[in-house]
ROLO-684010 format. One record per residue (C-alpha): residue in one letter; x, y, z. Coordinates in nm, 2 decimals, padded with zeros to 4 digits, m for minus. Each point is the difference from the previous one (the first is absolute). Last residue first. Example, Ala and Ser with C-alpha at 12.3 -4.5 7.8 and 13.67 -1.06 7.14 Angstrom:
(rec S, (01.37, m00.11, 00.71))
(rec A, (m00.14, m00.34, 00.07))
END
This chain:
(rec K, (m01.60, 00.32, m02.93))
(rec K, (m00.15, m00.08, 00.34))
(rec A, (00.14, m00.35, m00.01))
(rec N, (00.35, 00.13, m00.08))
(rec W, (m00.02, 00.23, 00.30))
(rec V, (m00.11, m00.28, 00.22))
(rec F, (00.27, m00.24, m00.11))
(rec S, (00.27, 00.27, 00.03))
(rec N, (m00.10, 00.05, 00.36))
(rec C, (m00.02, m00.36, 00.08))
(rec F, (00.34, m00.06, m00.14))
(rec S, (00.15, 00.30, 00.19))
(rec I, (m00.15, m00.13, 00.33))
(rec T, (00.14, m00.35, m00.06))
(rec G, (00.35, 00.14, m00.10))
(rec P, (00.01, 00.23, 00.30))
(rec T, (m00.08, m00.30, 00.23))
(rec Y, (00.23, m00.25, m00.17))
(rec Y, (00.31, 00.21, m00.03))
(rec K, (00.12, m00.01, 00.36))
(rec A, (m00.18, m00.34, 00.05))
(rec F, (00.25, m00.16, m00.24))
(rec K, (00.30, 00.13, 00.19))
(rec D, (m00.15, m00.12, 00.32))
(rec V, (m00.07, m00.34, m00.15))
(rec Y, (00.36, m00.03, m00.13))
(rec R, (00.14, 00.10, 00.34))
(rec Q, (m00.22, m00.26, 00.16))
(rec T, (00.12, m00.27, m00.24))
(rec K, (00.37, 00.08, 00.06))
(rec S, (m00.06, m00.01, 00.38))
(rec K, (m00.03, 00.31, 00.20))
(rec N, (00.21, 00.08, 00.31))
(rec S, (m00.21, 00.14, 00.30))
(rec Q, (m00.06, m00.33, 00.18))
(rec A, (00.35, m00.15, m00.05))
(rec E, (00.17, 00.33, 00.09))
(rec E, (m00.22, 00.04, 00.31))
(rec V, (00.07, m00.37, 00.11))
(rec L, (00.38, 00.05, m00.06))
(rec K, (00.00, 00.32, 00.20))
(rec V, (m00.19, m00.16, 00.29))
(rec M, (00.24, m00.29, 00.01))
(rec K, (00.30, 00.24, 00.00))
(rec A, (m00.14, 00.19, 00.29))
(rec V, (m00.07, m00.32, 00.18))
(rec V, (00.36, m00.12, m00.04))
(rec C, (00.16, 00.33, 00.12))
(rec A, (00.13, 00.28, m00.23))
(rec E, (m00.25, 00.28, 00.10))
(rec A, (00.06, m00.07, 00.37))
(rec L, (00.38, 00.03, m00.04))
(rec T, (00.23, m00.30, 00.03))
(rec T, (00.20, m00.20, 00.24))
(rec T, (m00.17, 00.11, 00.32))
(rec K, (00.14, m00.12, 00.34))
(rec V, (m00.26, m00.19, 00.19))
(rec T, (m00.03, m00.02, 00.38))
(rec I, (m00.22, m00.27, 00.15))
(rec Y, (m00.26, m00.02, 00.28))
(rec G, (m00.21, m00.29, 00.11))
(rec N, (m00.25, m00.21, m00.18))
(rec L, (m00.18, m00.03, m00.34))
(rec N, (00.20, 00.26, m00.20))
(rec V, (m00.21, 00.03, m00.31))
(rec T, (00.14, 00.00, m00.36))
(rec G, (m00.11, 00.30, m00.22))
(rec V, (00.35, 00.13, m00.07))
(rec R, (00.26, m00.28, m00.03))
(rec V, (00.24, m00.14, 00.25))
(rec N, (00.36, m00.13, m00.07))
(rec S, (00.16, m00.19, 00.28))
(rec D, (00.32, 00.14, 00.15))
(rec V, (m00.12, m00.07, 00.36))
(rec Q, (m00.27, m00.27, 00.00))
(rec K, (m00.33, m00.04, m00.17))
(rec S, (m00.23, m00.30, 00.04))
(rec V, (m00.28, m00.03, m00.26))
(rec P, (m00.36, m00.04, 00.12))
(rec F, (m00.21, m00.25, m00.21))
(rec S, (m00.26, 00.14, m00.24))
(rec E, (00.24, 00.08, m00.29))
(rec G, (m00.20, 00.21, m00.25))
(rec I, (00.29, 00.20, m00.12))
(rec L, (m00.06, 00.35, 00.13))
(rec A, (m00.32, m00.01, 00.21))
(rec K, (00.10, m00.35, 00.14))
(rec E, (00.35, 00.10, 00.10))
(rec E, (m00.05, m00.04, 00.38))
(rec L, (00.31, 00.07, 00.20))
(rec E, (00.15, m00.19, 00.29))
(rec R, (00.26, 00.17, 00.23))
(rec N, (00.37, 00.01, 00.08))
(rec G, (00.10, 00.35, 00.10))
(rec D, (00.25, 00.27, m00.11))
(rec V, (00.16, 00.08, m00.33))
(rec V, (m00.27, m00.14, m00.23))
(rec V, (00.05, 00.10, m00.37))
(rec G, (m00.21, 00.24, m00.21))
(rec D, (m00.30, 00.06, m00.22))
(rec I, (m00.22, 00.28, 00.14))
(rec P, (m00.30, 00.01, 00.24))
(rec I, (00.02, m00.35, 00.15))
(rec M, (m00.35, m00.04, 00.13))
(rec T, (m00.13, 00.02, 00.35))
(rec G, (m00.12, m00.27, 00.24))
(rec A, (00.30, 00.00, 00.22))
(rec K, (00.20, 00.32, m00.02))
(rec V, (00.24, 00.10, m00.29))
(rec A, (00.26, 00.27, 00.09))
(rec L, (00.19, 00.14, m00.30))
(rec R, (00.37, 00.05, m00.05))
(rec T, (00.09, 00.22, m00.30))
(rec N, (00.25, m00.15, m00.24))
(rec V, (m00.17, 00.15, m00.31))
(rec M, (m00.20, 00.31, 00.06))
(rec V, (m00.35, 00.04, 00.15))
(rec E, (m00.19, 00.32, m00.09))
(rec K, (m00.24, m00.18, m00.24))
(rec T, (m00.10, m00.23, 00.28))
(rec N, (m00.15, 00.29, 00.19))
(rec V, (00.13, 00.04, 00.36))
(rec E, (m00.08, m00.13, 00.35))
(rec E, (00.28, 00.09, 00.25))
(rec G, (00.12, m00.27, 00.23))
(rec T, (00.34, 00.17, 00.01))
(rec N, (00.25, m00.28, m00.10))
(rec A, (m00.24, m00.26, m00.13))
(rec L, (m00.19, 00.24, m00.23))
(rec V, (m00.36, m00.09, m00.03))
(rec V, (m00.15, m00.02, m00.35))
(rec T, (m00.30, 00.15, m00.18))
(rec Q, (m00.20, m00.07, m00.32))
(rec P, (m00.01, m00.38, 00.05))
(rec A, (00.04, m00.21, m00.32))
(rec I, (m00.28, m00.26, m00.05))
(rec S, (m00.27, 00.25, m00.08))
(rec L, (00.12, 00.07, m00.36))
(rec L, (00.00, m00.37, m00.09))
(rec T, (m00.35, m00.06, 00.14))
(rec S, (m00.13, 00.31, m00.19))
(rec M, (00.15, m00.13, m00.33))
(rec V, (m00.17, m00.34, 00.04))
(rec A, (m00.33, 00.16, 00.11))
(rec A, (m00.01, 00.20, m00.32))
(rec A, (m00.03, m00.32, m00.21))
(rec R, (m00.29, m00.12, 00.22))
(rec H, (m00.16, 00.35, m00.01))
(rec S, (00.00, m00.01, m00.39))
(rec A, (m00.27, m00.28, 00.00))
(rec R, (m00.24, 00.21, 00.20))
(rec T, (00.06, 00.30, m00.22))
(rec E, (m00.06, m00.20, m00.31))
(rec L, (m00.33, m00.13, 00.14))
(rec W, (m00.11, 00.36, 00.08))
(rec K, (00.10, 00.12, m00.35))
(rec S, (m00.19, m00.29, m00.16))
(rec I, (m00.31, 00.08, 00.20))
(rec N, (00.02, 00.37, m00.11))
(rec L, (00.03, m00.10, m00.37))
(rec L, (m00.28, m00.25, 00.03))
(rec F, (m00.24, 00.25, 00.15))
(rec V, (00.08, 00.27, m00.26))
(rec I, (m00.05, m00.25, m00.28))
(rec T, (m00.33, m00.12, 00.14))
(rec G, (m00.13, 00.35, 00.04))
(rec A, (00.07, 00.07, m00.37))
(rec E, (m00.18, m00.31, m00.10))
(rec W, (m00.30, 00.07, 00.23))
(rec Y, (m00.04, 00.35, m00.13))
(rec D, (00.01, m00.08, m00.37))
(rec K, (m00.27, 00.27, m00.07))
(rec L, (00.19, 00.07, m00.33))
(rec F, (m00.04, 00.38, 00.03))
(rec V, (00.02, 00.02, 00.38))
(rec S, (00.31, m00.22, 00.01))
(rec G, (00.17, 00.19, m00.28))
(rec G, (m00.07, 00.35, 00.15))
(rec A, (00.10, m00.10, 00.36))
(rec A, (00.32, m00.17, m00.10))
(rec Y, (00.11, 00.22, m00.29))
(rec L, (00.00, 00.33, 00.20))
(rec F, (00.37, m00.04, 00.07))
(rec H, (00.09, 00.06, m00.37))
(rec N, (m00.10, 00.36, 00.02))
(rec S, (m00.04, 00.17, m00.34))
(rec C, (m00.21, m00.29, m00.13))
(rec S, (00.01, m00.11, m00.36))
(rec F, (00.28, m00.24, 00.07))
(rec A, (m00.19, m00.22, 00.22))
(rec Y, (m00.35, 00.02, m00.16))
(rec K, (m00.05, m00.26, m00.26))
(rec F, (00.31, m00.22, 00.03))
(rec I, (00.02, 00.01, 00.37))
(rec V, (m00.38, m00.04, 00.04))
(rec H, (00.01, m00.31, m00.21))
(rec I, (00.27, m00.15, 00.22))
(rec H, (m00.21, 00.03, 00.31))
(rec L, (00.15, 00.23, 00.25))
(rec K, (00.10, 00.00, 00.37))
(rec G, (00.27, m00.26, 00.01))
(rec A, (00.15, 00.06, m00.34))
(rec I, (00.03, 00.38, 00.01))
(rec L, (00.09, 00.06, 00.37))
(rec M, (00.19, m00.32, 00.02))
(rec L, (00.20, 00.09, m00.31))
(rec I, (00.09, 00.34, 00.14))
(rec N, (00.10, m00.14, 00.34))
(rec I, (00.20, m00.27, m00.18))
(rec D, (00.25, 00.26, m00.13))
(rec L, (00.01, 00.30, m00.23))
(rec E, (00.26, 00.19, 00.19))
(rec L, (00.07, 00.37, m00.08))
(rec N, (00.03, 00.09, 00.37))
(rec R, (m00.32, 00.20, 00.00))
(rec L, (m00.16, m00.28, m00.20))
(rec S, (00.08, m00.25, 00.28))
(rec A, (m00.14, 00.23, 00.27))
(rec I, (m00.32, 00.05, m00.20))
(rec A, (m00.04, m00.38, m00.03))
(rec K, (00.06, m00.04, 00.38))
(rec L, (m00.27, 00.26, 00.07))
(rec V, (m00.24, m00.15, m00.26))
(rec E, (00.03, m00.34, 00.16))
(rec P, (m00.05, 00.13, 00.35))
(rec I, (m00.33, 00.17, m00.11))
(rec I, (m00.13, m00.27, m00.23))
(rec D, (m00.06, m00.25, 00.28))
(rec V, (m00.30, 00.17, 00.15))
(rec V, (m00.17, 00.06, m00.33))
(rec V, (00.07, m00.35, m00.12))
(rec V, (m00.15, m00.17, 00.31))
(rec G, (m00.31, 00.23, m00.03))
(rec L, (m00.06, m00.12, m00.35))
(rec A, (m00.05, m00.35, 00.15))
(rec L, (m00.26, 00.15, 00.23))
(rec W, (m00.18, 00.16, m00.29))
(rec Q, (m00.11, m00.34, m00.12))
(rec F, (m00.22, m00.03, 00.31))
(rec P, (m00.24, 00.26, m00.16))
(rec S, (m00.12, m00.28, m00.25))
(rec S, (m00.19, m00.21, 00.26))
(rec V, (m00.01, m00.37, m00.01))
(rec Y, (00.26, m00.05, m00.27))
(rec K, (00.19, 00.28, 00.15))
(rec F, (00.03, m00.21, 00.31))
(rec F, (00.35, m00.10, m00.11))
(rec S, (00.10, 00.36, 00.10))
(rec L, (m00.01, m00.12, 00.36))
(rec L, (00.31, m00.21, m00.06))
(rec L, (00.19, 00.28, m00.16))
(rec L, (m00.09, 00.24, 00.29))
(rec L, (00.12, m00.26, 00.25))
(rec G, (00.33, m00.07, m00.19))
(rec C, (00.07, 00.37, m00.03))
(rec V, (m00.08, 00.05, 00.37))
(rec V, (00.24, m00.28, 00.10))
(rec V, (00.27, 00.15, m00.23))
(rec F, (m00.04, 00.35, 00.17))
(rec P, (00.00, m00.15, 00.34))
(rec S, (00.35, m00.14, m00.07))
(rec P, (00.04, m00.37, m00.06))
(rec W, (00.10, m00.21, 00.30))
(rec K, (00.34, m00.11, 00.13))
(rec N, (00.15, 00.34, m00.10))
(rec Q, (00.35, m00.02, 00.13))
(rec C, (00.20, 00.31, 00.11))
(rec S, (00.36, m00.01, m00.11))
(rec Q, (00.25, m00.17, 00.23))
(rec E, (00.24, 00.21, 00.19))
(rec G, (00.37, m00.09, m00.03))
(rec K, (00.10, 00.36, m00.07))
(rec M, (m00.30, 00.23, 00.03))
(rec R, (m00.23, 00.01, m00.29))
(rec V, (m00.09, 00.34, m00.13))
(rec N, (m00.33, 00.04, m00.18))
(rec E, (m00.10, 00.03, m00.37))
(rec E, (m00.35, 00.00, m00.14))
(rec L, (00.10, 00.03, m00.37))
(rec W, (m00.23, 00.29, m00.07))
(rec V, (00.24, 00.20, m00.22))
(rec W, (00.06, 00.27, 00.26))
(rec N, (00.03, m00.29, 00.25))
(rec L, (00.33, m00.07, m00.17))
(rec S, (00.15, 00.34, 00.06))
(rec K, (m00.15, 00.04, 00.34))
(rec V, (00.15, m00.33, 00.12))
(rec I, (00.35, 00.11, m00.13))
(rec Q, (m00.03, 00.34, 00.18))
(rec L, (m00.10, m00.18, 00.33))
(rec Q, (00.30, m00.23, m00.03))
(rec S, (00.23, 00.30, m00.01))
(rec I, (00.20, 00.15, m00.29))
(rec L, (00.32, 00.20, 00.01))
(rec A, (00.15, m00.08, 00.34))
(rec V, (m00.15, m00.35, 00.00))
(rec N, (00.20, m00.09, m00.31))
(rec H, (m00.19, m00.28, m00.17))
(rec L, (00.02, m00.37, m00.06))
(rec F, (m00.36, m00.09, m00.07))
(rec I, (m00.18, m00.33, 00.01))
(rec V, (m00.35, m00.04, m00.14))
(rec T, (m00.22, m00.29, 00.10))
(rec R, (m00.31, m00.13, m00.16))
(rec T, (00.10, m00.36, 00.09))
(rec H, (m00.05, m00.11, m00.36))
(rec V, (00.14, 00.32, m00.15))
(rec I, (00.33, 00.03, 00.18))
(rec V, (00.12, 00.35, m00.10))
(rec S, (00.35, 00.12, 00.06))
(rec V, (00.09, 00.37, m00.01))
(rec H, (00.36, 00.13, 00.04))
(rec H, (00.17, 00.33, 00.09))
(rec V, (m00.30, 00.22, 00.08))
(rec G, (00.15, 00.33, 00.15))
(rec E, (m00.14, 00.24, m00.26))
(rec L, (m00.31, m00.14, m00.17))
(rec P, (00.05, m00.10, m00.36))
(rec K, (m00.02, m00.37, 00.09))
(rec L, (m00.33, 00.03, 00.18))
(rec I, (m00.27, 00.08, m00.25))
(rec R, (00.12, m00.17, m00.31))
(rec D, (00.11, m00.30, 00.20))
(rec I, (m00.34, m00.04, 00.16))
(rec L, (m00.17, 00.03, m00.34))
(rec Q, (00.24, m00.25, m00.15))
(rec V, (m00.09, m00.25, 00.27))
(rec E, (m00.37, 00.05, m00.08))
(rec S, (00.02, m00.25, m00.29))
(rec S, (00.12, m00.26, 00.25))
(rec C, (m00.35, m00.05, 00.14))
(rec C, (m00.25, 00.12, 00.26))
(rec L, (00.19, 00.24, 00.22))
(rec G, (m00.27, 00.18, 00.21))
(rec L, (00.11, m00.17, 00.32))
(rec V, (00.35, 00.15, m00.01))
(rec D, (00.16, m00.12, 00.32))
(rec F, (00.32, 00.20, 00.05))
(rec Y, (00.34, m00.10, 00.12))
(rec S, (00.28, 00.25, 00.06))
(rec R, (00.38, m00.04, m00.04))
(rec E, (00.19, 00.30, 00.14))
(rec L, (00.29, 00.20, m00.13))
(rec D, (00.10, 00.28, 00.23))
(rec K, (00.31, m00.19, 00.12))
(rec S, (00.12, 00.01, m00.36))
(rec S, (00.05, 00.38, 00.04))
(rec D, (00.31, m00.06, 00.22))
(rec G, (00.06, 00.32, 00.19))
(rec A, (00.15, 00.34, m00.08))
(rec M, (00.17, 00.23, 00.26))
(rec S, (00.02, 00.38, m00.02))
(rec Y, (00.21, 00.26, 00.18))
(rec L, (m00.06, 00.37, m00.07))
(rec K, (00.27, 00.24, 00.11))
(rec N, (m00.01, 00.35, 00.15))
(rec A, (00.14, m00.14, 00.33))
(rec G, (m00.28, m00.26, 00.02))
(rec V, (m00.31, m00.11, m00.20))
(rec V, (m00.11, m00.36, 00.01))
(rec L, (m00.19, m00.20, m00.27))
(rec T, (m00.09, m00.37, 00.02))
(rec V, (m00.19, m00.24, m00.23))
(rec V, (00.12, 00.11, m00.35))
(rec A, (m00.13, m00.28, m00.23))
(rec S, (00.25, m00.15, m00.23))
(rec T, (00.26, 00.11, m00.26))
(rec H, (00.12, 00.30, 00.20))
(rec G, (00.19, 00.28, m00.18))
(rec Q, (m00.25, 00.28, m00.08))
(rec L, (m00.09, 00.32, 00.18))
(rec S, (m00.29, 00.21, m00.13))
(rec A, (m00.01, 00.37, 00.11))
(rec A, (m00.21, 00.30, 00.10))
(rec P, (m00.36, m00.09, m00.10))
(rec E, (m00.23, 00.27, 00.14))
(rec F, (m00.22, m00.05, 00.31))
(rec C, (m00.30, 00.23, 00.01))
(rec N, (m00.14, 00.31, 00.18))
(rec S, (00.07, 00.22, m00.30))
(rec A, (00.18, 00.27, 00.21))
(rec A, (00.11, m00.25, 00.26))
(rec N, (00.19, m00.21, m00.25))
(rec Y, (00.11, m00.33, 00.17))
(rec K, (00.30, m00.17, m00.15))
(rec W, (m00.03, m00.35, m00.14))
(rec A, (00.26, m00.28, m00.04))
(rec L, (m00.01, m00.34, m00.17))
(rec I, (00.22, m00.29, 00.07))
(rec S, (00.02, m00.27, m00.27))
(rec G, (00.03, m00.38, 00.06))
(rec D, (m00.32, m00.11, m00.19))
(rec H, (m00.19, m00.06, 00.32))
(rec T, (00.03, 00.36, 00.12))
(rec G, (00.20, 00.19, 00.27))
(rec A, (m00.16, 00.34, 00.07))
(rec F, (00.18, 00.32, 00.10))
(rec L, (m00.17, 00.32, 00.13))
(rec L, (00.23, 00.30, m00.02))
(rec D, (00.03, 00.29, 00.25))
(rec N, (00.37, m00.10, 00.07))
(rec G, (m00.12, m00.35, 00.11))
(rec I, (m00.33, m00.19, 00.01))
(rec V, (m00.02, m00.38, m00.03))
(rec L, (m00.23, m00.25, m00.16))
(rec S, (00.04, m00.37, m00.08))
(rec Y, (m00.18, m00.28, m00.17))
(rec V, (m00.19, 00.17, m00.29))
(rec Q, (m00.17, m00.27, m00.21))
(rec G, (00.04, 00.01, m00.37))
(rec V, (00.13, 00.28, m00.21))
(rec P, (00.01, 00.33, 00.19))
(rec G, (m00.10, 00.32, m00.19))
(rec N, (m00.32, 00.14, 00.16))
(rec L, (m00.02, 00.19, 00.33))
(rec S, (m00.36, 00.02, 00.11))
(rec L, (m00.11, 00.28, 00.23))
(rec E, (m00.27, 00.00, 00.27))
(rec A, (m00.12, 00.29, 00.22))
(rec S, (m00.16, m00.11, 00.33))
(rec T, (00.09, 00.34, 00.15))
(rec Q, (00.17, m00.12, 00.32))
(rec L, (00.10, m00.35, m00.12))
(rec N, (00.16, 00.13, m00.32))
(rec W, (00.01, m00.31, m00.21))
(rec A, (00.26, m00.10, m00.26))
(rec K, (m00.05, m00.30, m00.23))
(rec V, (00.30, m00.15, m00.18))
(rec L, (m00.05, m00.17, m00.34))
(rec N, (00.05, m00.30, m00.22))
(rec P, (m00.11, m00.26, 00.26))
(rec M, (m00.02, 00.17, 00.34))
(rec G, (00.23, 00.18, 00.23))
(rec V, (m00.19, 00.21, 00.26))
(rec F, (00.11, 00.34, 00.12))
(rec M, (m00.15, 00.17, 00.31))
(rec C, (00.01, 00.38, 00.05))
(rec P, (m00.05, 00.21, 00.31))
(rec G, (00.38, 00.00, 00.08))
(rec E, (00.16, m00.28, m00.19))
(rec S, (m00.14, m00.35, 00.01))
(rec L, (00.10, m00.30, m00.21))
(rec M, (m00.17, m00.32, m00.12))
(rec C, (00.11, m00.30, m00.21))
(rec G, (m00.14, m00.26, m00.25))
(rec V, (m00.37, 00.06, 00.05))
(rec E, (m00.20, m00.19, m00.27))
(rec G, (m00.23, 00.23, m00.19))
(rec G, (m00.33, 00.20, 00.02))
(rec V, (00.07, 00.18, 00.33))
(rec K, (m00.31, m00.12, 00.18))
(rec I, (00.01, 00.14, 00.36))
(rec V, (m00.11, m00.22, 00.29))
(rec G, (m00.13, 00.10, 00.34))
(rec A, (00.08, 00.10, 00.36))
(rec Y, (00.12, m00.32, 00.16))
(rec Y, (00.10, 00.07, 00.36))
(rec L, (00.35, 00.00, 00.14))
(rec L, (00.08, 00.01, 00.37))
(rec R, (00.24, 00.27, 00.13))
(rec D, (m00.22, 00.06, 00.30))
(rec L, (m00.08, 00.35, m00.12))
(rec N, (m00.13, m00.14, m00.33))
(rec A, (00.19, m00.12, m00.31))
(rec V, (m00.18, 00.00, m00.34))
(rec W, (00.03, m00.27, m00.26))
(rec V, (m00.05, 00.06, m00.38))
(rec R, (m00.01, m00.26, m00.26))
(rec M, (00.14, 00.05, m00.35))
(rec T, (m00.14, m00.18, m00.30))
(rec E, (00.10, m00.15, m00.33))
(rec D, (m00.01, m00.37, 00.13))
(rec R, (00.38, m00.01, m00.01))
(rec S, (00.00, 00.19, 00.33))
(rec G, (00.06, 00.34, 00.17))
(rec I, (m00.01, 00.06, 00.37))
(rec Y, (m00.04, 00.35, 00.13))
(rec L, (00.04, 00.08, 00.38))
(rec K, (m00.16, 00.31, 00.14))
(rec D, (00.07, 00.20, 00.32))
(rec S, (00.22, 00.26, m00.18))
(rec G, (00.32, 00.17, 00.09))
(rec V, (00.19, m00.23, m00.23))
(rec L, (m00.23, m00.20, m00.23))
(rec W, (00.03, m00.37, 00.06))
(rec L, (00.02, m00.19, m00.33))
(rec K, (m00.03, m00.37, m00.05))
(rec K, (00.03, m00.20, m00.33))
(rec M, (m00.14, m00.35, m00.06))
END
């Protein structure tokens, strides 16, 4: 979060990663009141005020606003997030994520900022710029600190064939370092640079292909559907009522209603697959699930729009109940698969929730994030709280519960110089622990990494099946196409 108080003004601007700036106004009593929000269209990395103008550093550009005239200018050229801004000698300098420093000079005649210089030398992000005595001082930070591991629930992920679709969409994006897909838990894990791409941008990219993605907080269990969705219930009810077609023929149209309702999401996912040049399970489901084989051979490849097969084929053959049954069984199977996947996801969520996210420093009593704790730091652990990082006891003799970590139900006594592990609970009293490792290298972090690797790695058989499926769908469609054309001749 970045804060900017304009000199000579009564307004405070606060920029955030959520691509907005919030405005606060001070009254005569020097109390701040919330005045509104401004959508800037990108994550705010830094802010600077100069006279009536305000400059905001964002990914791949700097925005300049004249607060008096409301005029807005965009300064293009930066690569990645802009972390620092400074003005000196009538030049605007911007420190960027790729280590370069760009300079612009304002041209009053054309009312725009013109590029003046590009300074190189840093190998990581430029986080600080200072101008003094006709000199520009710059400092670069560690870009690895911007890497973040994010977990997403992808409810629309149905099988391993869609993994290639996810890789094709996300791996080319700037800032995505690694993508790991766990199909049976419908979880996608991203290692990405938060300065270049945010969680919101990743969600938008996958939801564009109708994969129903949402962010899962670290340690949070994915939502569980104990009962089928209202859509599945309605499908089953309509299918059941369609049995009365033997009493009155209009009831047969109820089964067709199931197909008509279900075809919309199937068509959208199939279109998304074709846009990304993927002939996957969505295409096969659209053809095989909604059509009778005779319709495919007779009409499929003579239509200009393949997504009209379902309605046209069902109406022509009048196999309404068969088509509705396929739709209902597919949706029931998806729900059952989702229920089963929650048990596997619960294991990962339990591991992630063991490690606390904050620690209390023994020397100052300050509460800080575990990622900021270095080796040999003394931490205070109160009764009833978890050991936040692996370490050794330097003060206090207490009993710890290690049930969550190793399954031991009886308390274990710990004295000075005893090793303690993250996730164990201090049952009574107060102890001081000196860390022996970083948070990302503790026992629980290693366990989570091993579980993720085991779940995401494919066996030899699975790799063979995926390779076969890559050619199966195009081969099947090509075979049907050639069969129809030969039959016509």
